[in-house]
C-alpha positions in Angstrom: -7.0 -6.0 3.7 -5.1 -7.3 0.7 -1.7 -6.1 -0.4 -0.9 -6.9 -4.0 2.3 -6.9 -6.0 1.3 -6.9 -9.7 3.2 -8.8 -12.3 5.0 -6.9 -15.0 2.9 -5.9 -18.0 4.3 -7.0 -21.4 4.5 -4.6 -24.3 1.9 -1.9 -24.3 -0.8 -4.0 -22.8 -3.2 -2.2 -20.5 -5.3 -5.1 -19.2 -6.4 -4.9 -15.6 -3.9 -7.6 -14.5 -4.7 -7.3 -10.8 -8.5 -7.5 -11.3 -8.2 -10.5 -13.7 -6.5 -12.5 -11.0 -9.0 -11.5 -8.4 -11.9 -12.3 -10.8 -10.5 -15.8 -11.4 -10.4 -16.3 -7.6 -14.0 -15.2 -7.4 -15.0 -17.5 -10.3 -13.4 -20.5 -8.4 -15.2 -19.4 -5.2 -18.6 -19.3 -7.1 -18.0 -22.7 -8.6 -17.3 -24.2 -5.1 -20.3 -22.5 -3.7 -22.5 -23.7 -6.6 -21.2 -27.2 -6.1 -22.1 -27.0 -2.4 -25.6 -25.7 -3.2 -26.1 -28.5 -5.8 -24.9 -31.2 -3.4 -27.3 -29.8 -0.8 -30.2 -29.8 -3.4 -29.4 -33.4 -4.5 -29.3 -34.5 -0.9 -32.7 -32.9 -0.3 -34.0 -34.6 -3.5 -32.6 -37.9 -2.4 -34.3 -37.6 1.0 -37.6 -36.8 -0.8 -37.3 -39.8 -3.1 -36.2 -42.4 -0.5 -38.7 -44.7 1.0 -40.1 -43.1 4.1 -40.6 -44.9 7.4 -44.0 -44.3 9.0 -42.6 -43.3 12.4 -42.6 -39.9 13.8 -38.9 -40.0 14.5 -38.1 -40.7 10.8 -40.4 -37.9 9.6 -38.8 -35.4 12.0 -35.3 -36.4 10.8 -36.2 -36.0 7.2 -37.8 -32.5 7.8 -34.6 -31.4 9.6 -32.5 -32.6 6.8 -34.6 -30.7 4.3 -34.3 -27.5 6.3 -30.5 -28.0 6.6 -30.2 -28.5 2.9 -32.3 -25.5 2.1 -30.3 -23.4 4.5 -27.0 -24.5 3.0 -28.2 -23.7 -0.5 -29.5 -20.3 0.5 -26.2 -19.5 2.4 -24.1 -20.6 -0.6 -26.2 -18.5 -3.0 -26.1 -15.4 -0.8 -22.3 -15.7 -0.3 -21.8 -16.0 -4.0 -24.0 -13.0 -4.6 -22.3 -10.8 -2.0 -18.8 -11.8 -3.3 -19.8 -10.9 -6.8 -21.1 -7.5 -5.9 -17.8 -6.1 -4.5 -16.5 -3.0 -6.3 -12.8 -3.2 -6.5 -10.5 -0.2 -6.3 -6.8 -0.5 -7.1 -4.8 1.8 -4.8 -1.1 2.4 -5.4 0.6 3.8 -2.2 4.1 4.7 -1.3 5.8 2.1 1.0 5.8 4.5 3.9 2.0 4.7 3.7 1.3 1.0 3.8 0.3 0.7 7.5 -1.8 3.8 7.8 -3.6 3.1 4.5 -4.4 -0.4 5.4 -5.8 1.0 8.7 -7.9 3.6 6.8 -8.9 1.0 4.3 -10.3 -1.3 6.9 -12.3 1.6 8.4 -13.6 2.5 4.9 -14.6 -1.1 4.0 -16.4 -1.4 7.3 -18.6 1.6 6.3 -18.8 0.5 2.7 -18.9 -3.3 2.6 -19.7 -3.3 -1.1 -16.2 -2.0 -1.9 -12.9 -3.9 -1.9 -9.7 -1.9 -1.7 -6.6 -3.6 -3.2 -3.3 -2.0 -2.1 0.0 -2.1 -4.0 2.7 -0.6 -1.8 6.2 0.2 -3.1 8.5 3.1 -3.8 6.8 6.0 -5.5 9.2 5.8 -8.4 8.5 2.1 -9.0 4.7 2.7 -8.8 5.0 5.6 -11.3 6.8 3.2 -13.7 4.1 0.5 -13.2 1.3 3.1 -14.0 3.2 4.2 -17.1 3.6 0.6 -18.2 -0.2 0.0 -18.1 -0.8 -1.6 -14.7 -4.4 -1.3 -13.4 -4.5 1.7 -11.0 -7.4 3.8 -9.8 -5.7 5.9 -7.1 -2.0 6.9 -6.7 -0.8 8.2 -3.3 2.9 9.3 -3.7 5.5 10.2 -1.1 6.7 13.1 -3.3 5.4 15.6 -5.8 7.8 14.6 -8.6 6.1 11.4 -9.5 2.7 13.0 -9.4 3.9 15.9 -11.5 5.0 13.4 -14.1 1.7 11.7 -14.3 -0.2 15.0 -14.4 2.1 16.3 -17.2 1.2 13.1 -19.2 -2.5 13.7 -18.7 -3.0 10.6 -16.5 -4.8 12.3 -13.6 -8.5 12.8 -13.3 -9.0 16.6 -13.4 -9.5 18.2 -10.0 -8.7 15.0 -8.0 -5.1 15.9 -6.9 -4.7 16.9 -3.3 -1.9 17.3 -0.8 -2.6 15.1 2.2 0.2 14.8 4.8 3.7 16.0 5.5 6.5 13.7 6.8 10.0 14.2 8.2 13.3 12.6 7.3 15.1 10.8 10.2 18.4 9.2 10.9 17.8 6.1 12.9 19.8 3.3 14.5 19.1 0.4 16.9 19.0 1.2 20.5 22.3 0.5 22.3 24.0 0.3 18.9 26.9 2.4 20.2 27.1 4.3 16.9 29.1 7.5 16.8 26.7 9.1 14.4 24.4 11.8 15.8 22.9 12.9 12.5 23.6 13.7 8.9 26.5 16.0 9.6 28.7 13.1 10.9 27.1 10.3 8.9 30.6 9.5 7.7 31.3 8.0 11.1 28.9 5.2 10.6 30.3 1.7 10.0 27.5 1.0 7.5 24.5 2.8 6.2 21.2 1.7 4.7 20.1 4.2 2.0 17.4 4.2 -0.6 18.4 5.0 -4.2 17.8 8.4 -5.7 14.5 7.4 -7.5 13.0 6.7 -4.1 11.7 9.9 -2.4 13.4 9.2 1.0 16.6 8.7 -0.9 16.1 11.9 -2.8 15.4 13.9 0.4 18.5 12.4 2.0 20.6 13.5 -0.9 19.0 17.0 -0.9 19.9 17.4 2.8 23.5 16.3 2.2 23.7 18.9 -0.6 22.3 21.6 1.7 25.0 20.6 4.3 27.6 20.8 1.5 28.6 17.2 2.0 27.4 16.5 -1.6 28.1 19.0 -4.4 25.3 21.1 -5.9 23.5 19.5 -8.9 20.4 20.2 -11.0 18.7 16.9 -10.1 19.8 15.3 -6.7 17.9 12.1 -7.5 20.6 11.3 -10.1 23.4 11.3 -7.5 24.4 7.6 -7.3 24.9 5.7 -4.1 28.5 5.3 -5.0 28.9 9.1 -5.1 27.3 9.4 -1.7 29.7 6.8 -0.3 32.7 8.6 -1.7 31.5 11.9 -0.3 31.3 10.2 3.1 34.8 8.9 2.9 34.1 5.5 1.4 31.6 4.3 4.1 29.8 1.1 3.2 26.3 1.8 1.9 23.6 -0.8 1.4 21.3 0.5 -1.4 17.6 -0.3 -0.9 14.7 0.0 -3.3 12.2 1.5 -0.9 12.0 3.0 2.6 10.6 -0.1 4.2 13.7 -2.1 3.1 15.9 0.7 4.6 14.0 0.3 7.9 14.3 -3.5 7.8 18.1 -3.3 7.3 18.5 -1.2 10.4 16.0 -3.2 12.5 17.7 -6.5 11.5 21.1 -5.0 12.3 22.7 -5.5 8.9 23.2 -1.7 8.7 24.3 0.5 11.6 22.2 3.5 10.6 19.7 4.5 8.0 17.5 7.4 6.8 13.8 6.8 6.9 10.7 8.8 7.6 9.5 9.6 11.1 6.2 7.7 10.3 8.3 4.6 9.6 9.4 4.5 13.2 5.8 3.8 14.3 5.7 0.4 16.1 9.4 0.2 16.5 9.8 2.6 19.4 11.2 -0.1 21.6 13.9 -1.0 19.1 14.9 2.1 17.3 16.6 5.3 18.4 16.0 8.5 16.3 19.4 10.1 16.1 18.1 13.2 14.2 14.8 14.5 12.8 16.2 16.4 9.8 15.0 20.0 9.7 12.7 21.0 6.8 15.1 23.7 5.8 17.5 21.0 4.6 15.0 18.7 2.8 12.1 21.0 2.1 8.6 19.8 3.0 8.0 16.1 2.4 4.5 16.4 1.0 2.4 13.4 0.0 -0.1 14.0 -2.8 -3.0 11.8 -3.8 -4.9 11.7 -7.1 -7.3 9.5 -9.1 -5.8 7.9 -12.2 -7.6 7.9 -15.5 -8.5 4.3 -16.1 -10.6 3.6 -19.2 -11.1 0.0 -18.1 -12.7 0.9 -14.8 -16.4 0.7 -14.5 -18.5 3.7 -13.4 -19.0 2.0 -10.0 -15.2 1.6 -9.6 -14.5 5.2 -10.7 -17.2 6.5 -8.2 -15.7 4.4 -5.4 -12.2 5.6 -6.1 -13.4 9.2 -5.9 -15.2 8.5 -2.7 -12.2 6.9 -1.1 -10.0 9.8 -1.9 -12.6 12.1 -0.2 -12.5 9.8 2.8 -8.7 9.9 3.0 -8.6 13.7 2.7 -11.4 14.3 5.2 -10.9 15.8 8.7 -11.9 12.4 10.2 -8.9 10.7 8.6 -6.4 13.1 10.2 -6.6 11.4 13.5 -5.5 8.1 12.0 -2.6 9.8 10.1 -1.5 11.5 13.3 -1.5 8.2 15.1 1.1 7.0 12.6 3.3 10.1 13.1 2.3 12.0 10.0 1.9 15.8 10.1 -1.6 16.7 8.8 -1.1 20.5 8.9 -0.8 20.7 5.1 -2.3 23.3 2.8 
């Protein structure tokens, strides 16, 4: 499963930058395979043109060489053919979805070997900006409704493709045996240091929303615009390490550079032996943390690519996929 970070598009260019790089790789692979096939053919021709010895042993050796050359040529041709037939689907996913989507992607590709899923994982806000700037994207799976609402308002979604998939829960976490005095958001000010995503990142927005609900932060029309500095001041000047996505918040806590952090419950998967969940923040403080998925209008995508994108969304939103989401601590009871 390939995870891709796309280069920044310049100007208004809408070229499929991710696919161009992959196609170049394919072209190089085909050239190598062709060279191998040609070498094998030349070897076979050389064997046929060389002076033959009239012994049985020599004849047998020559025949085996010809078969080996033919087999190498056929294998190279078949490999090139198979490689060229892959239908690529560019899938942009929120950072908190990286592990579960790579798992589902592997399952899907096993059932559909003709399809290659290319994942780009980052904060939903950054992914939104990339799509608006013209990056190649077929599917967007966001950690919040705001980013998807923006794309829908701009007419960038394939009609009828948007669906709510899972719910998540904000958590306050620390390393086990950290000795922190913090028990949750209400006494977050007692932390020595905090890892916190900025307001454009859904987990950072939900954290700010909860702090507003607790009256630690003042009411405001758009909580995502509350700066990290304002959060620090509201918490008595505590040191806050601002992060650009939830995975980096998690890393700051796991590495010990920040005493506590706010992540999603799903992000604690695989870290059960290292992390302690201090609080699962109630939904009445954050609201539901719904993750929507949708197909993005992509004029440069072939019909095969569009069909594959539609099919993969159907796979992700099927009842069979719920078991995988639940394995990674996502709540699938979503309407």
